N, C-alpha and C positions, 0 to 999 in steps of 0.2 A: 892698156887696151887688151881685151880678151882675144885669144887666138880663135880661129875657126873651130879647132878641136875642142876648146873649152866651152864655146857656145853650144856645140853639138852635144857635149857631155851634160850641160845644163838642161837642154831640152829633153834628152833621153831620161835624165833623172826625174824631171817633172812628169813626163809622160808615164814612166814606169810607176812612180808613187801613186799617181792618179788611178792607174789601172789596178794596182794592188788594193788600194782603198776601196775601189768599186767592187772588186771580187770579195773582199771581206764583208762589206756591207750586204752584198747579195746573199752570202751564206747566213748572216745574222737574220735577214728578212725571210729567208727560206724557212726558218724555224716557225714563223707565224703565217706561212703560206702566201707571202707577197713577193712581188718583184720590186726593183728599185723605182721604176716609173710609177707603179701603183702607190708606193709609199710616198712619192713626191705629190701625187694627187691628194692623198689623205692629209699630208702635212699642210698643203694649201687650204684645204677645206677646214681642217682643225683651226688654223690661224685666222682665216677670213670668213668662214661660214659659207653658206650657199653661194655658188658661182654659176654663171652661165657657161656653156661649153666654149663659147668664144673667149670668155675671160680666162678660163683654164688653159685653153690652147695658147693664148698669148703668154701667160705666166710660165708655162712649161716649154715655150718655144717649140711647139709640136704642131703638126698638121691636124686639121679637124678630122680627117679620115683615120689617122693613127689614134687620136684621142677617143674617137667614137668607138673603135674596137676595144680599147682598154676599158672604157666606161661600160660597154656591154658585158665584159668579163667580170668587172667589179660589181655590176648589178646582179649577175648570176650568183656571185659569191655572197650576196646579201649585204654589201658594204655601202652602196650608194643607191639612190633612187633618182630617176629623171622626173621632172615635173615641168609641164608647159606653163609658161608665164600667163597669168590671168588676163593681162592687158594686151599682150602680143604673143599669139600662139606659135609664132616662128621661133621664139626664144625658149630654149630648153635649159632649165636650171638643174644643177647637180647638187644633191644634198646628201649628207651622211645619214646612215641608218643608226639605230641603237647598237647594232652589232659592231659597227665601225667605232662608235664612241667607246664601247667596252674594250675594243682592241687597242685603243690609244695607249693604255698603260703597259701593254706588252711590247710595244714598238721600241727599238733601241733609240735612245736620245743621242743625237750626234755628239754632244759634248761628253757625256758619260761614256758612250761607246768608244770613241777614239782616245779617251784619256789613257787607257791601259797601253796604248801604243806609243805614248809619249813618255812613259815612266823611265825609259833608259836615257832620257835627255834631261839636262838641267833646266831649271826655270829660265835662266838667262839664255840658253840655247833656243828654247821655245819662243821667247819674246823676240829674239833676234831673227829667227826664221820667219815668224809672223810679220815682223816689220819689213823684212826684205821681200817677202812674197807680195805684200800689199804694194810696195813700191814698184815691183816688177809688173804687177797687174795694172797699176795706174799707167805705166809706160805702154803696156799693150793696148789699153783702152784709148790712150791718146793716139796711138798708131792707127787703131780701128776708125777713129773719128776722121782722121786724114784720108783714109781709104774711102770712107762713105761720102766725103765731100767731092771726090773725083768723079 
């Protein structure tokens, strides 16, 4: 059984690694003039194509007002366009522009990007870390389900 100090150390390590990964990713994206949330929007649109603001909001777990401001900025940057749905004018679709399509090759791919930070670890260490993180995440998700049932 883990001591309270060991549990605290685990959470501190997870929090710190997530923070550092986010900072590094921010610096990489800054080279192409994007923020992490903007890159997440682009990634969704690259993978799924045109999306409504509601769909994007759900996918990003973001409020409509936050997303709307971000889409405004991305529109001014020439990366996305808003289009009203032909059948229901209340629905606004977000679509990538040609400029955003051209930017795709300049964006750091997560797998390639983080690979250089795993080079100091053996393949076995990476496989074990991945396995244990997945198990831990599964445990957290089960706990979340219990909370949501209350």
